[in-house]
N, C-alpha and C positions, 0 to 999 in steps of 0.2 A: 684815440689815445695814443702814445706810444709805450711799449714796453718799460721804458725807463719812467715814464709819468705815473703809469702804471704800479711800478715797483715803488717809488716814492710815495706816493697816497697811502700804497697799505704799508709801507712803512711810520709814515706818521702818524695812521692810525692804529698802531700796534705800542708803536714807542710810550712806554710808562705803564702799559696795559698788561702785559708780558715780562717776564726777564729777556736780557737783551737774548742769552741762546737761543730761546722761543723764538724771536723778532728775528734775529739770523737766518734761523733753520725756515721758517715760512718764508722768507724773502728768495733761500735760495731754492726752497720749491716751487715757486711761484716762477723766478728766472728759468730755473732749469724745463718746468713745464713747458713755457710761451716756446722757449728755444727749438726741446724737441720735437713739436707740433710746427713750429717752423719751419724745421728740415723735413719734416711729414710733406711738406709745400703749403702750407697752409700760411696765411698772411698774417702778423701779428697782431691786426687789427682785427681780424677775425677770431682768432684765439682769444682776444681779449673782450671781444664785446659777448662771447661765447661765457666766461668766465665772470661776468659781470662788475657791479660795482665793487672795486675795492674798499671802499667803508666798510660795504654791506660782507664782504670775505670777512674783513677786519672785526667785526662785532661776532659774527661766528665762530672763530678761531678765539677769542675775549671770553664768549657765553661756552663755550666747550674745552676751553683749558684748565680749569676747576681753579685750584686756589695757587700762587707762586709758590713754586717749588716742589708742588706735590710729584711725584714719583710719576711718568707717565710709560705704559709698554712698549715692547718693541713692533712694529710689525716689520714683512718681506714685501715688499711690490715687485709682482712676478713680472708687471711692463716694464718694468726699470731695472729689476734685476738685483735690488741692493736690499739692504736693511736699510730703518731710520725710524726716528722716533715716532707716535701716532702723532704729538703736537702738532707735527711740521706739516701733516697731510691735513690738520684741521679734525682730528677725531679723537673721542677722549677713550683713552685705553688705560685709564685709573678707575677701576671697578670697588671703589669704595663708596657709589651713590649708584642706586638701585630704584628706581620708579620714583625720586624725589628726594629718597631717603637718604642722610646720613647713617651708614652703617656702622660707623666707626664709633659715633654717639647715639647713637639712637633718636636723632633729630631731625624731623620734620623742616626743610629745606621752604623758605617760605617763596623763594622765587622759583618753583617748579609749578606746573599746574596742580598738582597733589594740593600744595598750600594755597595755595592763590583760589581755588576751589573752599578750600577750608576754611579761610578768613570770608570769602562773601556767607558762607552756611554761618559764621558766628555771626555776618552783623545783621542777617537778615532772623537770626532767630534774639539777639538781642534787642531789636525792633521789637516783635511779635511781645514779649516779654514786657521791656516797658509801657509799651500800647493796653497791653492787659493789666499794670498794675495803676495806669493812668484811668484805666475805664471802671477798673474796682474801686479805685480812691475817690472820681468824681462823683460820686452821689454825696460823699459824705463831706469834701473839699468845700464844694459847691455852697450849700449851708451853712458852712462853719465862715468862709469867706464871705458871703452876704451878710451876715450877723455882724462879723467886726465892720464893714463898711457901711452898713449902717448904726451902728454903735460910735463908728470914729465922726461921724455927720454931724449924729446929737451933741454927743460930746466930745469931740475934740477940739471945737475951737474955743471953749470954755477952759479957764485954769485958776 
C-alpha cells in the first residue's frame, strides 16, 4: 500500500466521524510520520506495514476522540519538537472521563468496560429473579391451570 492509498483510506474512514479539523490533523500527522520515517531510510511500505490497517487506526481515533467539539489538551512531542493537539496523535487528552465515568454528569458510560460489566450483572440478576419468581409461583399456578383446563374440557363446549 502506498502512502497516498493509506492516507486516502484513513481519510475515508474518519470522514463524518470526526470534525474536519481533527480529520485534517490526523491525516497531516500520519503523512508527516511516514515522510519522516522514509527520510530515516525506511521504505514507505515498511512504515505503513508497521502502522497497520488505516481503518483500525481510524476506529481507534474515533473511539478515543470523545464528543465532537470537546476540548482536547495539548502535548509536546520531543520526537518532532513541536506542539500539537492530542487528538491528532490519537491520544485522549480530555480528562472529563475517568474509568468509564463521565465526571461532569456523574453518569456511567455504557460503552466502557465498567458499563458492559454492569449490564451483564443486571441481566444475570434479572434472570435469577425471574427464575425464582417462576419457581415460587409454579406450585400454585400448575393446579390452577389444570383446574381451568379440566373445567374448559368439561363445560367449555356447552352453551
